[in-house]
C-alpha positions as CSV (number, residue, x, y, z in Angstrom):
1,X,99.9,165.0,142.4
2,X,98.4,165.2,139.0
3,X,99.7,162.7,136.4
4,X,99.0,162.2,132.7
5,X,97.5,158.8,131.9
6,X,99.3,156.9,129.1
7,X,97.5,156.6,125.8
8,X,95.3,153.6,125.6
9,X,94.9,153.3,129.4
10,X,91.2,153.3,130.5
11,X,91.4,152.0,134.0
12,X,93.8,152.6,136.9
13,X,94.1,151.1,140.4
14,X,96.8,151.3,143.1
15,X,97.0,149.2,146.2
16,X,93.6,147.6,145.4
17,X,91.8,150.9,145.1
18,X,90.4,152.2,141.8
19,X,91.6,155.7,140.7
20,X,89.3,157.8,138.6
21,X,90.6,159.1,135.3
22,X,89.4,162.7,134.7
23,X,88.0,163.8,131.3
24,X,91.3,165.6,130.5
25,X,93.2,162.3,130.8
26,X,94.7,162.8,134.2
27,X,94.6,161.2,137.6
28,X,95.2,162.8,141.0
29,X,97.2,160.5,143.3
30,X,99.1,160.6,146.6
31,X,102.9,160.9,146.4
32,X,103.2,157.2,147.5
33,X,101.4,156.1,144.3
34,X,103.2,158.5,142.0
35,X,106.4,156.5,141.8
36,X,104.6,153.3,141.0
37,X,102.4,154.9,138.3
38,X,105.4,156.7,136.7
39,X,107.1,153.3,136.4
40,X,104.0,152.2,134.3
41,X,104.2,155.1,131.9
42,X,102.3,157.8,133.7
43,X,104.0,161.3,133.4
44,X,103.8,164.3,135.6
45,X,101.0,166.5,134.2
46,X,103.3,169.3,133.1
47,X,105.5,166.9,131.0
48,X,104.5,165.7,127.6
49,X,105.8,162.5,126.1
50,X,107.4,163.2,122.8
51,X,107.8,160.5,120.2
52,X,111.3,159.1,119.6
53,X,111.7,161.3,116.5
54,X,115.4,160.5,115.9
55,X,114.7,156.8,115.2
56,X,111.8,157.5,112.8
57,X,111.9,157.2,109.0
58,X,110.7,160.1,106.9
59,X,107.4,158.3,106.3
60,X,106.9,157.8,110.0
61,X,107.8,161.4,110.7
62,X,105.3,162.7,108.2
63,X,102.6,160.3,109.6
64,X,103.4,161.4,113.1
65,X,103.2,165.1,112.1
66,X,99.9,164.6,110.3
67,X,98.4,162.6,113.1
68,X,99.3,165.3,115.6
69,X,97.9,167.9,113.3
70,X,94.6,165.9,113.0
71,X,94.4,165.5,116.7
72,X,94.7,169.3,117.1
73,X,92.2,170.0,114.4
74,X,89.7,167.6,115.9
75,X,89.5,169.8,119.0
76,X,88.3,172.7,116.9
77,X,84.6,173.0,116.2
78,X,83.3,172.5,112.6
79,X,82.2,176.1,112.4
80,X,85.6,177.3,113.6
81,X,87.3,175.2,110.9
82,X,85.0,176.6,108.2
83,X,85.7,180.1,109.4
84,X,89.5,179.6,109.4
85,X,89.4,177.9,106.0
86,X,87.3,180.8,104.6
87,X,89.8,183.3,106.0
88,X,92.8,181.4,104.5
89,X,91.1,181.1,101.1
90,X,90.1,184.8,101.2
91,X,93.8,185.7,101.9
92,X,95.1,183.6,99.1
93,X,96.1,185.1,95.8
94,X,94.0,183.8,92.9
95,X,96.9,181.6,91.6
96,X,97.3,179.9,95.0
97,X,93.7,178.7,94.9
98,X,94.4,176.6,91.9
99,X,95.6,173.1,91.9
100,X,99.2,173.1,90.7
101,X,99.1,170.5,87.9
102,X,95.8,171.4,86.3
103,X,94.9,175.0,87.2
104,X,91.6,173.8,88.7
105,X,90.3,175.8,91.7
106,X,89.8,173.7,94.8
107,X,86.2,174.9,95.0
108,X,85.6,173.9,91.3
109,X,86.7,170.3,91.4
110,X,84.5,167.8,89.6
111,X,84.5,164.0,89.8
112,X,86.3,163.9,86.4
113,X,89.2,165.9,88.0
114,X,89.8,163.5,90.9
115,X,92.1,161.0,89.0
116,X,94.7,163.7,88.2
117,X,94.9,165.1,91.7
118,X,98.0,164.4,93.8
119,X,98.0,163.5,97.4
120,X,98.5,167.0,98.7
121,X,95.7,168.3,96.4
122,X,93.3,165.6,97.6
123,X,94.0,166.5,101.3
124,X,93.5,170.2,100.4
125,X,90.2,169.4,98.6
126,X,88.9,167.2,101.4
127,X,89.9,169.8,104.1
128,X,88.2,172.6,102.1
129,X,85.0,170.4,102.1
130,X,85.3,169.8,105.9
131,X,86.0,166.1,105.5
132,X,88.1,164.5,108.2
133,X,90.7,161.9,107.1
134,X,92.5,159.5,109.5
135,X,96.0,158.3,108.7
136,X,97.3,156.0,107.4
137,X,95.4,156.4,104.1
138,X,96.2,155.5,100.5
139,X,95.8,157.9,97.6
140,X,93.1,155.6,96.2
141,X,91.2,155.8,99.5
142,X,91.5,159.6,99.4
143,X,90.2,159.6,95.8
144,X,87.2,157.4,96.8
145,X,86.5,159.8,99.7
146,X,86.7,162.8,97.4
147,X,84.3,161.1,94.9
148,X,81.9,160.2,97.7
149,X,82.0,163.8,98.9
150,X,81.2,165.1,95.5
151,X,78.4,162.6,94.8
152,X,76.8,162.9,98.3
């Protein structure tokens, strides 16, 4: 039976025998080992563990959504991300390409513009530049990354 290995698990054994973890994060085990491994957090391959969303605060929900989005984006090649971003920008109306509070185009941002950018705008700018950001991150860290991107 194929089981999904819990996040953070890097080695598995059962009854004194090591079990190889496949590149896709799964293990193949006999039915006798399945019950034991499930009791330790392994899931049947076709099930996906969902976070306990009901108990999360808004901040935790947003962080979870952004982390899941970043994980999905990380599986896409850099060239594919560039192609998709170019397609989205090409389909935007001219006013949608401007940053709301200043009328600055995402592609025209200068170092002097960074202090006035809001969080959403900083993420949009960094995304347009192909820069990956991991959460949690503060606005000042986003601004520093944006400045570094423009200066480098």
